[in-house]
Phi, psi and omega in degrees: 000129180290141179291143178251029188279346184305119181288150177238113180263124183218172171229153177227127178263117181297132182286340183236157175301146180265116178290144184239154181297334181285359178099350177266177170226156185241122180275156170055046179283130174250135178245123174266135183206162173236147174234153179222141181085195185224136176289128183282178190300322181260015175053042185251006187243022184274134174239128175262123175254125181255128185273166182275188193313302184250022176280195184197187182282351185275064186291327182218029175226156184301141178291132186291341180263311184272337184077000181285157178300159178305153189292343174230036181302329180292339188253333188247125178158177180297122179080358179273183186300319172259090195279113182283353169279346181247322187249153171262106188261130181238129176227106179267150169283135188287154171304136180094353183274195188224022181245033175119333174279149182304131179206190184296340177272355180284162180278132175278184183298334181274005178083003179250151179303144180303311190058224181283000172284345176296134183289147174294136186242171179235171174300319180295328175297318177302315182292325177301320176293320176302318183294323176297322177294317179298321177300316179298324183276355179080025180258105180275329182217125181281140169296320179199153165240136185228137176197146174244146179060238177298330175297325176293324176300316178297318180298317179294318179299317179298316184295327183275319186268338177228061189297337181277357189258002185212141180263327184223141179233123178244108185248119186246130171047058187221192184210159175267349176203133185299121177298149185299320180299323179290324173302319180296314178301317181294324178294323175302315179296317180295319180294325177298319179293311186289339177279346178289123182300338179280358175291322173055045180056032176084357184258053187259355192297326185251019185257348184081002178230144179222155184281058184295323181295316179293319179295322179297318178295318178301317179294319179300314181297317181293320184298326177301321183288343180278345186254171176249160176300322180296319179296313180297317182294317182291320185283324187236322187054217175255024183292144180278157182257110174054039177200160182261346182213160178296145185276344188055039174221200185241026170282184181277081179296316186265149178302322181294327177293316179297319179299314181294322178296321177295315179301318180293312184291322180290330180295325182294341179280349183232359184222152183263135183297316179296321176301322178298319177300311186291319182290317179292328175295319177300319178293318179299325180285343191296126175205109185299326177296319177295325178299325182274324192236356180090167182297148177083010180295150178225048184249161177291148180300327180302329180291333175293330180270001179301129178092357178294149186238010184260165168265135186248147167228121184243127186233134173235172180233140190292342180255007181277108178260355175283309172236082187293169182305328180301327178291316179293323179296322176301317180298311183299315179298319181293316179297317179297317179295332178280355176090011179263149179290135183213139170247141179225137175209144172257122181260145176276125179203142185273359195264002181075210184300327182289001185303327183291345179263349190249188188278094176233095185306326179297325178292321176305316182292321180295313182295314179300317180293318181295321182282342183269354182293000000 
């Protein structure tokens, strides 16, 4: 059998304005996406993969800016756990991002970048754009939706708000409502960007200057939350960087400092600062209960899952302190209380929140098993 792994990178322009949770609508929305494999005759083999905060549609193809392999290249492909010889895999870039889908860096009707004129969006708005793409592709019902971190939020939102459109939901290292501590971390990152004088109230696109210093700090702060203490200690410890003694200055004395500075500076070459503001704001707003019942709800999470028609698999990692196991357990208990079938497991992995992206053989087995049922 010939492999169907060749990725197809495309864009789709929505024919109608996209309604948003904030009460506005967005005209001329373009969605950038990649597909792998082939949709079968009855359109029953489609899997939607939702990416995380600063991810993109290049799930299993080289990144066009960095040249690095796709962010889930280990998982998606011919003969892999998400087998592109069997499944039609769709991965869209989220609304508000900067990799081809309409976002704050896109041109508005006046021919100038939106900047802060771009409306504030939500996770459900991102999924609303995904659903428009699925309609365009002829996919009425997904075999599965899969996502980790912010991608898991999208997967949960789809299952609750479009229950007839999905058979299986695989939510990895995620939450049903953004924890307060994480909102705080995200605000630190946003403030770092907005405090950079080159941010220019978001209108920096045509000035030749961008808030790279602020965005780098935001990335450094966020990157710490993706890792575990064990990973940092094993990889760096208190070892010095290219020196035999402390400098008694403010350079990167420690290896971990040098590593974070590299992560920050390299991030500015592939991501837009305003997109970072908008996407993290959408995450901060995320509350599955509010999506179902509106702000100020005081209902059990299980009521948000009432009426869901999918089978769920919820996975956490024992070293993830950004979205700890307690968050995943809440989801699993709520789905079970709503009467839907759910599997829940905490996997041992040393990598912290990023474990779902890295080499964890137990996760390979879970995903392969869940999709083969």
